[in-house]
MARDO-409669 format. One line per field, with one value per residue: z, y, x of N, C-alpha, C in turn. Coordinates in steps of 0.05 Angstrom, whole numbers, always signed. Layout:
% residues N
n_zz <- Z	... $
n_yy <- Y	... $
n_xx <- X	... $
ca_zz <- Z	... $
ca_yy <- Y	... $
ca_xx <- X	... $
c_zz <- Z	... $
c_yy <- Y	... $
c_xx <- X	... $
END
This chain:
% residues 110
n_zz <- -994	-1027	-1097	-1135	-1175	-1249	-1268	-1225	-1192	-1150	-1081	-1083	-1050	-1037	-1055	-1037	-1072	-1108	-1103	-1051	-1005	-954	-962	-967	-907	-922	-943	-1014	-1057	-1080	-1037	-993	-1014	-1017	-963	-942	-969	-950	-895	-906	-924	-879	-841	-862	-870	-809	-796	-821	-795	-745	-749	-776	-730	-692	-716	-732	-677	-655	-638	-675	-679	-686	-707	-688	-656	-682	-721	-690	-666	-723	-731	-685	-693	-745	-730	-697	-727	-769	-741	-724	-769	-788	-748	-760	-811	-808	-778	-818	-860	-835	-822	-878	-891	-853	-873	-923	-912	-879	-929	-967	-931	-929	-983	-991	-960	-984	-1028	-1008	-983	-929 $
n_yy <- -257	-263	-265	-322	-324	-331	-372	-408	-457	-445	-447	-471	-478	-424	-433	-422	-394	-442	-439	-420	-454	-496	-543	-616	-653	-709	-754	-767	-815	-847	-840	-864	-919	-927	-929	-969	-1011	-1013	-1023	-1080	-1099	-1091	-1122	-1173	-1176	-1173	-1219	-1258	-1247	-1258	-1317	-1335	-1326	-1362	-1411	-1418	-1421	-1467	-1536	-1599	-1612	-1554	-1531	-1505	-1470	-1432	-1419	-1389	-1350	-1326	-1306	-1270	-1233	-1215	-1185	-1152	-1122	-1103	-1067	-1031	-1007	-988	-949	-908	-899	-877	-831	-806	-796	-760	-718	-700	-683	-648	-610	-595	-564	-521	-503	-488	-450	-404	-391	-365	-325	-301	-281	-241	-248	-272 $
n_xx <- -37	+26	+40	+62	+120	+117	+149	+151	+114	+57	+61	+108	+172	+218	+283	+353	+407	+455	+508	+510	+499	+521	+580	+571	+594	+603	+651	+686	+659	+699	+739	+711	+708	+758	+777	+746	+769	+819	+811	+792	+846	+877	+854	+862	+917	+927	+905	+938	+988	+979	+962	+1007	+1047	+1027	+1028	+1084	+1108	+1086	+1081	+1062	+991	+963	+913	+870	+884	+920	+878	+848	+881	+893	+842	+834	+880	+857	+818	+831	+872	+841	+805	+841	+853	+810	+796	+835	+820	+770	+780	+811	+777	+739	+772	+779	+729	+726	+759	+742	+698	+724	+753	+712	+688	+730	+734	+682	+699	+731	+709	+673	+627	+593 $
ca_zz <- -998	-1050	-1119	-1141	-1201	-1271	-1270	-1197	-1187	-1121	-1055	-1080	-1037	-1051	-1044	-1036	-1096	-1108	-1087	-1020	-991	-940	-973	-949	-902	-930	-966	-1040	-1056	-1086	-1012	-974	-1019	-1011	-934	-938	-981	-932	-876	-912	-924	-854	-827	-875	-855	-785	-790	-830	-775	-718	-759	-776	-701	-676	-733	-726	-653	-642	-656	-673	-685	-678	-728	-678	-641	-706	-733	-670	-669	-741	-728	-670	-708	-769	-719	-681	-748	-783	-719	-721	-795	-785	-729	-775	-834	-798	-771	-840	-871	-819	-828	-905	-887	-842	-889	-946	-896	-882	-954	-968	-914	-936	-1011	-988	-949	-1006	-1042	-994	-966	-904 $
ca_yy <- -269	-257	-280	-340	-319	-350	-397	-421	-461	-426	-463	-481	-464	-415	-441	-403	-401	-465	-436	-408	-474	-509	-569	-637	-670	-737	-755	-776	-847	-860	-843	-882	-947	-937	-931	-998	-1033	-1010	-1040	-1105	-1104	-1087	-1147	-1196	-1172	-1181	-1246	-1273	-1250	-1275	-1348	-1347	-1327	-1384	-1433	-1420	-1434	-1492	-1563	-1617	-1607	-1527	-1515	-1489	-1444	-1419	-1405	-1367	-1326	-1311	-1290	-1247	-1216	-1201	-1167	-1127	-1110	-1088	-1047	-1006	-989	-975	-923	-888	-890	-861	-803	-791	-789	-740	-698	-692	-670	-614	-591	-586	-544	-501	-490	-470	-421	-392	-385	-351	-305	-285	-272	-227	-262	-285 $
ca_xx <- -15	+39	+35	+91	+133	+109	+166	+148	+85	+44	+62	+135	+196	+241	+312	+377	+427	+468	+536	+509	+495	+547	+578	+565	+620	+606	+672	+675	+653	+729	+751	+699	+714	+788	+778	+735	+785	+839	+803	+798	+870	+884	+844	+878	+941	+921	+899	+959	+1007	+965	+967	+1038	+1058	+1023	+1042	+1109	+1115	+1068	+1091	+1041	+967	+953	+899	+850	+901	+928	+859	+840	+900	+885	+816	+842	+890	+844	+795	+851	+877	+813	+798	+858	+858	+781	+799	+852	+805	+749	+790	+822	+750	+730	+789	+774	+705	+732	+779	+728	+686	+742	+757	+685	+685	+750	+721	+661	+705	+745	+691	+661	+600	+594 $
c_zz <- -1027	-1075	-1129	-1169	-1218	-1270	-1245	-1193	-1155	-1105	-1060	-1060	-1049	-1035	-1049	-1064	-1090	-1094	-1060	-1001	-974	-959	-956	-937	-906	-948	-992	-1037	-1062	-1051	-991	-986	-1013	-982	-932	-946	-960	-906	-880	-909	-898	-838	-840	-868	-825	-778	-800	-811	-755	-727	-761	-746	-690	-689	-732	-703	-642	-656	-655	-685	-672	-694	-712	-668	-661	-719	-717	-664	-699	-741	-713	-683	-729	-751	-706	-709	-760	-766	-720	-746	-792	-767	-744	-800	-830	-790	-793	-856	-857	-826	-854	-906	-874	-860	-918	-935	-896	-907	-964	-954	-928	-967	-1007	-973	-971	-1026	-1035	-980	-948	-894 $
c_yy <- -263	-272	-296	-329	-338	-372	-416	-431	-449	-454	-473	-464	-448	-420	-421	-413	-425	-462	-421	-431	-485	-535	-590	-650	-695	-741	-767	-806	-858	-860	-863	-912	-951	-941	-959	-1025	-1033	-1027	-1069	-1114	-1107	-1112	-1175	-1198	-1184	-1211	-1270	-1267	-1262	-1308	-1349	-1342	-1358	-1406	-1434	-1427	-1456	-1515	-1583	-1600	-1581	-1516	-1502	-1466	-1423	-1404	-1384	-1347	-1311	-1295	-1268	-1226	-1197	-1180	-1145	-1111	-1092	-1065	-1023	-995	-977	-944	-903	-879	-871	-831	-788	-786	-763	-714	-687	-678	-644	-599	-586	-566	-519	-488	-475	-442	-399	-379	-365	-327	-287	-271	-251	-231	-271	-309 $
c_xx <- +2	+40	+63	+93	+119	+119	+163	+123	+79	+49	+92	+152	+212	+270	+334	+392	+441	+491	+528	+501	+518	+551	+575	+597	+620	+631	+659	+675	+682	+737	+741	+707	+740	+792	+767	+754	+809	+833	+806	+826	+885	+881	+859	+908	+946	+926	+920	+982	+1001	+969	+991	+1052	+1053	+1033	+1069	+1124	+1104	+1080	+1069	+1013	+954	+937	+884	+865	+910	+899	+845	+859	+897	+862	+820	+855	+878	+826	+809	+862	+863	+808	+818	+861	+832	+783	+813	+834	+781	+759	+804	+796	+736	+745	+785	+744	+709	+739	+763	+709	+702	+749	+730	+688	+705	+746	+705	+676	+723	+729	+673	+635	+609	+581 $
END
C-alpha cells in the first residue's frame, strides 16, 4: 500500500483540484429569493384581480363569492409565476454549466 504524503493523513481521499469540478446547477440564493418573492407577488395580484372581478359584477352580499374568486385567482396567479420562475432558474443553471464548459475548453482542458 502506498504511503500517504506527510500533509495528508493515511486513508484520506485524494480530491481533484478545486477548479476541476463541475459547478453546481443550483442558482444563487438571491435568484431563489427573488423567484420566491415574485411568486408571492403573482399570487397577490391574481387574488386581487379575482376578488375585484366578482366585487365589481355582483350586487348585494357577495363576500363568499368574492373571497372564493380571490383565492382561485391567487392560486392561478402564483402557479403561473411559479412555472416561469422555475424555468428561469433552470435556464440560469444550464447557462452557468455551459459557461464553465466553454471556459475549460478555452484553457485547453477537456
